[in-house]
N, C-alpha and C positions, 0 to 999 in steps of 0.2 A: 786395052794391053797392046805392048808394042813388042816388035819381035828384032832382035838385035843378034850378031853373031860375035863370039868371043874370040876370035882371032884364030881359031882352028878350024873355022869354016861350019862348026855347029850352031844351029840355031837355039838361043835360049829366050825364053817368054818372060817379060817383066809386066809389071802393074804399077800403077801410079801409088806412092804412099800415102795414107790418109794424112793431110796436111792441115795445121791450124795455123791462122796468122793474125797479126795485130800491127797495130803502129800507133806512134807517137809523133810528136811533130818534126823529129829528126831521124828517127829510127824505125826500121822494121823488125817485127820477130816472128820467126818460122817455127814451127814444130813439124816433124815428120814423125808421125806416130808408128814407129816400128819397134817392137818390142824386143829387147835384147840385140840390138841390130850389131851385125858383124860386116866388114869389110867396107866401112863406111867411106865413101868419097863425095865431098862437097867442094864443088868450084864456085867463085864469085866472080863474075865478069860484070864490065859498067853496065849492062841491059837483062842480066840473066844470072838466075842461079840454078845450078845442075846438083842433083843429089841422086846417089845410088847406094844401095847396100842391101843385106839379107837379114831375114828374121832368124829367129832358133830355128824354125824347120827348113832353112835354106831357101825359102821363097825369095825372089829377087823382086826388089822394088826400083823403081827409078822415075825421076821427076826431071823435067826441064822447064824451067819458070821464066817465060819472056816477061820481064817486069812493066809495068806502066810508065816508069820513069827511071832514071839514071841512080846508080849507087855508088859509092866507094869501096870497091874490092877491098883495098889496103886496110880500112876499118871495119871489116866485117870478120866475126869470129862464130866457131860452132864449137859445141861440146856434146858427148855422147850421154845421156842420161838412161836409166833403166826402161824406161818407157818410150825412148827415141831418141832423136836428135835435134838439140836446139841451136837456131842460128839467130845471133843479134846482126844486124845489117844496118850499116850508116847510109842514109839517103845521101844523094849529092848536093841537093838542095832541100833545105828546110820546106815544110808543108805538107798539109795532108793530101793523100792520094785517094782518088774517087772508087778505085780499085785497085788489086794487087797487080794483076796480070794485064798485059797491053790488049788482048782479046777479051772483048766483054761476055764471051759465050760462058755459061754456067758448066762447072766442072764440078761432078758428085763428089770426089776425093777433098776438096777445097773448102773449108770451113772457117768462120771469125772464131778468133780465141778471145772470147768477152772477158775472160780473167785478166787478162793482158792490155785490153783495149783501151787508149785514151781519145777522147773526142777532142776536138778544137777547142771547145771552151772548157775543157779541163785543166785547171790549173797544174802547171808543172811544179808550183810551189808547195803542193799537198805533199807531195813525196818528199821533199825537204824538211817539212815540218813534221815528219812522223806519221803521215796519212797513211793511208792504205789499209792494212788489216787491223781490226779492233783489238784492244786487249780484253779478251774474256773474263779474265778474273777480275778486272777494274769494273767491268758493265754489270757483273753478277754482284760485287760488292754495292754498286751503287742502287741495284734494285733490292737490295736486302736479302738476296739470296745468301750470300758469302759474307760470313763473320769473319772478323779478326781472328786468326788461329785456324782458319779454314773448317770450323765445324758449326754444329747448330747451335741456338742459344742456350747459355747454361742454365739449367732449370732446377739445380741443387738445391737452391735455399725456398722452394716451393713447398708447402705443405699440402697434404690431401684436404685436411680441413678448411683451408684458406680458399680454396678453389670453390667458385661459384657453382651452385648446382645448376644443370643444364635441363630445360624442360623436356629435351628428348629422353632423359634418364628417368622420367616418371613411369610407373606401372602402367601397362595399357590395360584398361577395363575389360572384362568378361562380355562377351556378346549376350545379349539378351534372346530368351527364346521367344517365339510368337506365340501369344496366349489367343488368338483368334482362330478359328476352326473356319476350314472351308465348308461350306454348305454344299450338299449333294444337289447337283440340279438335274432334272430328268433330261433325258435325250429327248430333243423334239424331232 
């Protein structure tokens, strides 16, 4: 937690916002997870990203990220979503960073966004070809689960008489009673 003053001399306590990050060859993606964030301020500087805002309970969050390498502040944008604030940041020079922050210390509030992560060997052309999210209806149709028309296979033309009899439908025979008597044995 950090302690700042709000200009009136009053101290206010802030905490770092839970943050997800991912990268591609030429961009960084940050998500500050502050639900229903209000009073959002995001500043992009060549070596730093600054975020502040309040959640619906008026809890103050603040992050100052000193970045591993430089960015292009003029090419950076942010947008407020219901679950937080998303930032799309342009790297000054293309290439993959070995980490987000200049400092290599582990921060409990910073995690990798595996949904958006691109490895160096991932093809940029996959996105252009329509890769990414699979078409589930197409996949189900290929597996035989989805039929044209969206329903099950039409069985109207089948008569019950034509169906093959299943061996599981046979009657189960009754259990036979035991005919042997137990002999009385004297206790020894």
